[in-house]
Kinemage of the C-alpha trace (Angstrom):
@kinemage 1
@onewidth
@group {chain A} dominant
@subgroup {mainchain}
@vectorlist {calphas} color= white
{ca met a 1} P 15.025 62.807 -52.061
{ca lys a 2} L 12.765 60.218 -51.392
{ca ser a 3} L 13.830 58.096 -54.372
{ca arg a 4} L 17.375 58.299 -52.828
{ca leu a 5} L 16.612 56.933 -49.594
{ca leu a 6} L 14.812 53.930 -50.877
{ca asn a 7} L 17.822 53.206 -53.321
{ca arg a 8} L 20.243 53.555 -49.840
{ca ala a 9} L 17.924 50.953 -47.871
{ca pro a 10} L 19.349 47.909 -49.558
{ca his a 11} L 22.888 48.827 -49.225
{ca ile a 12} L 22.368 49.480 -45.339
{ca glu a 13} L 20.765 46.344 -44.912
{ca asn a 14} L 23.648 44.470 -46.838
{ca leu a 15} L 26.042 46.281 -44.569
{ca gly a 16} L 24.476 44.905 -41.602
{ca leu a 17} L 24.052 41.459 -42.843
{ca lys a 18} L 27.966 41.632 -43.362
{ca ala a 19} L 28.852 43.024 -40.064
{ca leu a 20} L 26.993 39.858 -38.889
{ca ala a 21} L 28.745 37.545 -40.853
{ca leu a 22} L 31.724 38.944 -40.006
{ca leu a 23} L 31.408 38.749 -36.383
{ca leu a 24} L 30.087 35.040 -36.434
{ca ala a 25} L 33.164 34.258 -38.621
{ca ala a 26} L 35.490 35.772 -36.002
{ca leu a 27} L 33.838 33.686 -33.020
{ca leu a 28} L 34.409 30.958 -35.180
{ca phe a 29} L 37.961 31.484 -35.612
{ca ala a 30} L 38.556 32.304 -32.067
{ca ile a 31} L 36.945 29.136 -30.779
{ca ser a 32} L 38.797 27.395 -33.424
{ca arg a 33} L 41.720 28.965 -32.005
{ca gln a 34} L 41.245 27.763 -28.689
{ca pro a 35} L 43.282 24.910 -26.853
{ca ile a 36} L 41.330 21.687 -26.830
{ca ser a 37} L 40.653 20.245 -23.437
{ca glu a 38} L 38.745 17.159 -21.915
{ca val a 39} L 36.270 17.575 -19.293
{ca arg a 40} L 34.399 14.919 -17.278
{ca leu a 41} L 30.498 15.885 -16.587
{ca thr a 42} L 28.177 13.985 -13.997
{ca gly a 43} L 24.537 13.374 -13.338
{ca ile a 44} L 23.870 13.777 -17.237
{ca gln a 45} L 19.936 12.280 -17.442
{ca ile a 46} L 18.922 9.313 -19.067
{ca glu a 47} L 16.165 9.607 -21.613
{ca tyr a 48} L 14.119 6.522 -22.368
{ca arg a 49} L 13.085 6.528 -25.861
{ca gly a 50} L 11.324 3.936 -28.188
{ca arg a 51} L 9.401 1.693 -25.646
{ca ser a 52} L 6.725 0.033 -27.286
{ca gln a 53} L 3.360 0.348 -26.161
{ca gly a 54} L 2.192 -1.838 -23.289
{ca val a 55} L 5.862 -2.561 -21.827
{ca glu a 56} L 7.205 -0.692 -18.717
{ca ile a 57} L 10.515 -0.854 -17.119
{ca ile a 58} L 10.125 -2.679 -13.711
{ca asn a 59} L 13.581 -2.369 -12.093
{ca asp a 60} L 15.033 0.479 -11.007
{ca pro a 61} L 18.158 1.281 -13.469
{ca glu a 62} L 20.868 3.927 -13.696
{ca gln a 63} L 18.967 7.487 -13.748
{ca thr a 64} L 22.202 9.486 -14.785
{ca val a 65} L 25.601 8.924 -16.241
{ca ser a 66} L 28.932 10.502 -16.903
{ca leu a 67} L 30.311 11.799 -19.875
{ca arg a 68} L 33.962 12.389 -20.956
{ca leu a 69} L 34.100 15.418 -23.473
{ca arg a 70} L 37.118 16.886 -25.789
{ca gly a 71} L 36.354 20.328 -27.289
{ca pro a 72} L 37.579 24.026 -27.195
{ca arg a 73} L 38.447 24.672 -23.780
{ca gly a 74} L 36.325 27.624 -23.466
{ca val a 75} L 33.127 25.635 -24.683
{ca val a 76} L 33.461 22.310 -22.496
{ca arg a 77} L 34.595 24.022 -19.353
{ca asn a 78} L 31.344 26.042 -19.467
{ca leu a 79} L 28.901 23.087 -20.163
{ca leu a 80} L 26.664 22.074 -17.656
{ca ser a 81} L 25.145 18.439 -16.797
{ca asn a 82} L 21.797 19.618 -17.570
{ca gln a 83} L 22.552 21.045 -21.352
{ca leu a 84} L 23.228 17.371 -22.397
{ca ser a 85} L 20.910 14.127 -22.772
{ca val a 86} L 21.991 10.512 -22.909
{ca ile a 87} L 19.357 8.402 -25.006
{ca ala a 88} L 18.741 4.897 -24.139
{ca asp a 89} L 16.903 3.488 -27.085
{ca leu a 90} L 14.220 0.893 -26.366
{ca ala a 91} L 12.766 0.385 -29.673
{ca gly a 92} L 11.627 -3.489 -30.713
{ca lys a 93} L 12.582 -4.348 -27.054
{ca glu a 94} L 10.464 -7.394 -25.664
{ca pro a 95} L 9.581 -8.009 -21.901
{ca gly a 96} L 12.440 -9.807 -20.229
{ca asp a 97} L 15.969 -8.798 -18.865
{ca arg a 98} L 17.612 -6.258 -21.830
{ca thr a 99} L 20.837 -4.585 -21.996
{ca val a 100} L 20.532 -1.205 -23.826
{ca gln a 101} L 23.420 0.414 -25.186
{ca leu a 102} L 23.535 4.416 -24.424
{ca ser a 103} L 24.284 7.063 -26.722
{ca val a 104} L 24.388 11.115 -26.605
{ca asp a 105} L 21.818 13.594 -28.064
{ca asp a 106} L 24.087 15.193 -30.744
{ca ser a 107} L 21.627 17.538 -31.115
{ca ala a 108} L 22.783 19.297 -27.950
{ca leu a 109} L 26.463 18.664 -28.544
{ca pro a 110} L 28.338 22.109 -28.830
{ca asp a 111} L 30.213 22.264 -32.397
{ca asn a 112} L 33.728 20.614 -32.788
{ca thr a 113} L 32.842 18.936 -29.402
{ca ser a 114} L 33.137 15.039 -29.483
{ca val a 115} L 32.247 12.315 -26.678
{ca leu a 116} L 35.118 10.304 -25.581
{ca gln a 117} L 33.278 8.142 -22.942
{ca ile a 118} L 29.915 7.496 -21.663
{ca glu a 119} L 30.286 5.690 -17.894
{ca pro a 120} L 28.418 3.232 -18.142
{ca ser a 121} L 28.385 2.814 -21.628
{ca ser a 122} L 25.276 0.349 -21.135
{ca ile a 123} L 22.450 -0.425 -18.288
{ca arg a 124} L 20.531 -3.112 -17.392
{ca ile a 125} L 16.708 -3.261 -17.313
{ca arg a 126} L 13.915 -5.467 -16.945
{ca leu a 127} L 10.824 -4.499 -19.310
{ca glu a 128} L 7.779 -6.187 -18.091
{ca gln a 129} L 3.873 -6.110 -19.802
{ca thr a 130} L 1.272 -3.772 -18.687
{ca ile a 131} L -1.764 -5.332 -17.675
{ca lys a 132} L -4.978 -3.923 -15.554
{ca lys a 133} L -6.816 -5.878 -12.811
{ca ser a 134} L -9.890 -4.825 -10.667
{ca val a 135} L -8.966 -5.338 -6.838
{ca pro a 136} L -10.978 -4.538 -3.531
{ca val a 137} L -10.827 -1.292 -1.863
{ca glu a 138} L -9.957 -0.974 1.749
{ca ala a 139} L -9.644 1.964 4.279
{ca arg a 140} L -6.571 3.167 5.815
{ca val a 141} L -7.443 4.637 9.280
{ca ser a 142} L -6.091 6.252 12.446
{ca gly a 143} L -7.070 6.845 15.851
{ca gln a 144} L -9.772 5.435 18.128
{ca val a 145} L -13.516 6.209 18.300
{ca ala a 146} L -14.634 7.657 21.613
{ca glu a 147} L -14.518 5.737 24.479
{ca gly a 148} L -17.861 3.295 24.746
{ca trp a 149} L -18.046 2.865 20.980
{ca glu a 150} L -16.613 0.993 18.067
{ca val a 151} L -16.683 0.705 14.771
{ca tyr a 152} L -19.090 -2.022 13.363
{ca ala a 153} L -18.391 -1.809 9.336
{ca met a 154} L -16.845 -0.106 6.656
{ca arg a 155} L -18.615 0.157 3.398
{ca tyr a 156} L -17.363 1.559 -0.390
{ca glu a 157} L -19.167 2.795 -3.100
{ca pro a 158} L -17.769 1.317 -5.579
{ca gln a 159} L -16.435 -1.772 -3.890
{ca thr a 160} L -13.344 -2.165 -6.211
{ca ala a 161} L -11.028 -0.196 -8.132
{ca glu a 162} L -9.124 -1.130 -11.587
{ca ile a 163} L -5.300 -0.847 -11.497
{ca glu a 164} L -2.870 -0.970 -14.319
{ca gly a 165} L 1.039 -1.520 -14.203
{ca pro a 166} L 4.019 -4.346 -15.013
{ca arg a 167} L 2.513 -7.557 -14.380
{ca ser a 168} L 4.462 -8.731 -11.919
{ca leu a 169} L 3.182 -5.628 -9.328
{ca val a 170} L -0.223 -5.977 -10.480
{ca glu a 171} L -0.623 -9.603 -9.950
{ca lys a 172} L 0.640 -9.668 -6.190
{ca thr a 173} L -1.424 -6.433 -5.379
{ca pro a 174} L -4.608 -7.668 -3.262
{ca gln a 175} L -6.066 -4.388 -2.672
{ca val a 176} L -5.770 -0.634 -2.961
{ca leu a 177} L -6.361 1.766 0.266
{ca thr a 178} L -7.943 5.079 0.709
{ca glu a 179} L -6.172 8.314 1.933
{ca thr a 180} L -5.869 8.097 5.676
{ca val a 181} L -9.383 8.652 7.566
{ca ser a 182} L -8.894 10.138 11.304
{ca leu a 183} L -11.576 8.088 13.810
{ca thr a 184} L -10.673 10.280 16.743
{ca gly a 185} L -13.139 10.884 18.950
{ca arg a 186} L -15.977 10.007 16.840
{ca arg a 187} L -19.312 8.567 18.165
{ca glu a 188} L -21.584 8.125 15.036
{ca thr a 189} L -21.778 6.794 11.716
{ca phe a 190} L -20.296 9.281 8.781
{ca gln a 191} L -19.819 9.311 5.393
{ca ser a 192} L -16.713 10.756 3.166
{ca arg a 193} L -15.130 10.955 -0.261
{ca val a 194} L -11.768 9.797 -0.235
{ca glu a 195} L -9.047 9.213 -2.795
{ca val a 196} L -7.900 5.755 -3.451
{ca glu a 197} L -4.220 5.274 -3.530
{ca thr a 198} L -1.537 2.670 -4.282
{ca leu a 199} L 1.485 1.977 -2.334
{ca ala a 200} L 3.862 1.006 -5.353
{ca gly a 201} L 4.962 4.281 -7.428
{ca ser a 202} L 4.550 1.979 -10.571
{ca leu a 203} L 0.938 1.370 -10.014
{ca arg a 204} L -1.723 3.511 -11.307
{ca ile a 205} L -5.277 3.633 -10.211
{ca leu a 206} L -7.505 3.881 -13.497
{ca ala a 207} L -10.893 4.217 -12.032
{ca pro a 208} L -12.331 5.392 -9.724
{ca arg a 209} L -9.652 7.645 -8.072
{ca gln a 210} L -12.356 8.210 -5.439
{ca val a 211} L -14.801 6.083 -3.238
{ca thr a 212} L -17.349 7.004 -0.963
{ca leu a 213} L -16.448 5.547 2.247
{ca thr a 214} L -19.336 5.107 5.164
{ca val a 215} L -18.415 4.212 8.428
{ca glu a 216} L -20.972 2.680 10.722
{ca ile a 217} L -20.054 3.626 14.216
{ca asp a 218} L -22.496 2.624 17.325
{ca glu a 219} L -22.352 1.714 20.897
{ca arg a 220} L -19.792 -1.012 22.035
{ca arg a 221} L -20.991 -4.450 21.660
{ca met a 222} L -20.978 -7.294 24.566
{ca val a 223} L -21.530 -11.131 24.493
{ca arg a 224} L -24.153 -12.421 27.275
{ca arg a 225} L -24.612 -15.935 28.309
{ca phe a 226} L -28.359 -16.880 29.161
{ca ala a 227} L -28.358 -20.189 30.954
{ca asn a 228} L -31.097 -22.746 31.024
{ca leu a 229} L -33.245 -21.816 28.532
{ca pro a 230} L -36.091 -24.263 27.874
{ca ile a 231} L -36.382 -25.955 24.507
{ca gln a 232} L -39.844 -25.964 22.800
{ca trp a 233} L -40.286 -28.744 20.774
{ca leu a 234} L -42.624 -27.503 17.964
{ca asp a 235} L -43.628 -30.657 16.171
{ca gln a 236} L -43.104 -33.249 18.887
{ca pro a 237} L -44.258 -36.653 17.828
{ca ala a 238} L -46.451 -38.840 20.273
{ca gly a 239} L -43.946 -40.428 22.682
{ca gly a 240} L -41.204 -38.155 21.513
{ca arg a 241} L -38.715 -37.103 24.515
{ca leu a 242} L -35.598 -34.803 24.669
{ca ala a 243} L -32.414 -35.969 26.373
{ca gln a 244} L -31.952 -32.550 27.318
{ca lys a 245} L -34.825 -29.955 27.905
{ca thr a 246} L -32.433 -26.620 27.945
{ca val a 247} L -29.724 -25.145 26.497
{ca asp a 248} L -27.234 -21.918 27.097
{ca val a 249} L -27.228 -19.221 24.483
{ca glu a 250} L -24.796 -16.509 24.048
{ca val a 251} L -26.290 -13.280 22.316
{ca phe a 252} L -24.086 -10.578 20.917
{ca gly a 253} L -24.829 -6.878 20.516
{ca pro a 254} L -24.768 -3.516 21.551
{ca gln a 255} L -23.971 -3.396 25.453
{ca ser a 256} L -27.318 -1.239 26.800
{ca lys a 257} L -29.624 -3.497 24.336
{ca ile a 258} L -27.881 -6.706 25.791
{ca gln a 259} L -28.083 -5.758 29.247
{ca gln a 260} L -31.779 -4.769 29.198
{ca met a 261} L -32.892 -8.097 27.484
{ca ser a 262} L -33.996 -10.619 29.822
{ca pro a 263} L -34.348 -14.506 29.434
{ca asp a 264} L -38.208 -14.731 28.632
{ca gln a 265} L -37.651 -12.960 25.810
{ca leu a 266} L -35.570 -15.637 23.771
{ca arg a 267} L -37.351 -18.494 22.496
{ca val a 268} L -35.499 -21.506 21.712
{ca glu a 269} L -37.321 -23.846 19.022
{ca leu a 270} L -36.992 -27.276 18.012
{ca lys a 271} L -38.109 -28.729 14.607
{ca thr a 272} L -37.623 -32.354 13.558
{ca ala a 273} L -40.332 -33.228 10.895
{ca asp a 274} L -37.361 -32.870 8.137
{ca leu a 275} L -34.889 -34.905 9.934
{ca pro a 276} L -33.780 -37.740 7.996
{ca ala a 277} L -34.884 -41.342 9.206
{ca gly a 278} L -32.450 -42.938 11.720
{ca thr a 279} L -30.924 -39.349 13.070
{ca asp a 280} L -31.199 -38.537 16.578
{ca leu a 281} L -29.738 -35.467 16.746
{ca ala a 282} L -31.314 -32.203 16.227
{ca ala a 283} L -30.023 -28.501 16.135
{ca pro a 284} L -32.623 -25.852 17.990
{ca arg a 285} L -32.839 -22.384 16.959
{ca val a 286} L -33.037 -19.247 18.987
{ca gln a 287} L -35.842 -16.465 17.916
{ca leu a 288} L -34.841 -12.918 19.150
{ca pro a 289} L -37.318 -10.494 20.004
{ca ala a 290} L -39.287 -8.656 17.344
{ca asn a 291} L -37.622 -4.999 18.473
{ca ala a 292} L -33.916 -6.636 18.650
{ca gly a 293} L -32.674 -4.679 15.836
{ca glu a 294} L -30.221 -5.603 12.800
{ca his a 295} L -27.226 -5.500 15.503
{ca ile a 296} L -28.100 -8.252 17.950
{ca phe a 297} L -27.648 -11.775 17.064
{ca val a 298} L -27.349 -15.053 18.311
{ca lys a 299} L -23.364 -16.127 18.832
{ca gln a 300} L -23.567 -19.608 19.788
{ca ile a 301} L -25.813 -22.356 21.347
{ca phe a 302} L -24.821 -24.781 23.852
{ca pro a 303} L -24.570 -27.419 22.744
{ca arg a 304} L -25.175 -27.085 19.467
{ca glu a 305} L -27.629 -30.310 18.974
{ca val a 306} L -29.656 -32.076 21.241
{ca lys a 307} L -30.390 -35.994 21.303
{ca val a 308} L -33.902 -36.474 20.627
{ca lys a 309} L -35.990 -39.937 20.602
{ca arg a 310} L -38.967 -40.111 18.123
């Protein structure tokens, strides 16, 4: 009994294959007997192939095209745009303005279907060499710090980022920006890890993708003018005289510290030993108080130079 079943198995399998073959033949015959129709499909995506390494498309060429097809009515009328692909072959294309002929990917075409027309049949593209460059990083900020406070400085670590892209875009890109950082209501120094971004889609950030941003915030600063501060001539020679014995000094810094500063805390000094012979103009220097801090400095001295007689 078992041997009979084994002998029948190949026979049953052969019958299945024959039935499948007959079905396929019937389908092909039915398709071949269908009326021939022409259809026009729009929105066919262009696929760029064969682009040389280190070369990029810089302009914005056609992204889709239309096709006029001919084939069995039941086949071509059921085709969808996303089932087909049009190829732009860039193999061997050097940088510059180039015309590229378009072709259809035959592997996606149904049997007995032919392409009558591609519209447009070619596209105009501009190819450029890919280059890299390091550019400074700058913060993109929004909002205002709290009333009575201000941003003293913004520091980045690292300070530059390497970008890559088409030569013309890279060469005219002076900097890259961080993602937007809000300053609204802030009243103290803070640090944040932020993404680096480019405004041009064809540019790419190679490294770093993130930077550490430190925003230094402190009390709002002001300028205060101290008038008629006496000049201390430190190396005054015998018989030496000053044509003007006082100067005005402008000091810049945090408002509360500047307002608390008194004139006698500022010392105006003059040295003339290193002046060339025959020179009668010397620039005084101002010594700030030892506890002034890093955010206070002399903005201007009036006059910048005084006349001396040696």
